[in-house]
C-alpha positions, 0 to 999 in steps of 0.5 A: 390366555395367549400373551403377545409381545411386540417390539419395534424394529428397524427392519422391513418385513413383508407379511402374508395374510394367513387364511383358512377355510372349512368345507363344509362349515357345519354338520354333526359330530363326525363330519369329514371336513376339508381344511385349506390354509395359506400364508404359512412358511414353505415346507413347515408343519401346520398343526390343526386343532379343535377349540385350541385343544385336540390336535386333529392333524399335522400337515406339511405345507407346500412350497408356496405355504399352503395346505389341504387336509381332511379332519373329522369333527370330534365329539363335542357339544352342539354350537360353534367350535373353532378349527385352528392351524398354527405353523410350527416354524412361522407361528402363523395362525388362522382359524375358522368357525365350525358349527356342530349341529344337533 
């Protein structure tokens, strides 16, 4: 499980929503998927993983904190899986569902 710590601070921070999309969002094992993310820090490594375990890609974000990369859906059971991305410096995270078909 993930543990989150929250603290009260007297500073103001601007939060950017971290977003991610998959195209296509379903298909059989071995499907090539384009993953697009935004809201990360500029020039950080985004680590893209499958179901929180298998690392599928490490990609450098742009100056505006976006990335696009291609992944291959690994061997897994049919049904919903999760592709997630986590920033190496910002720890910003986003995820999207991918449905593995028969």
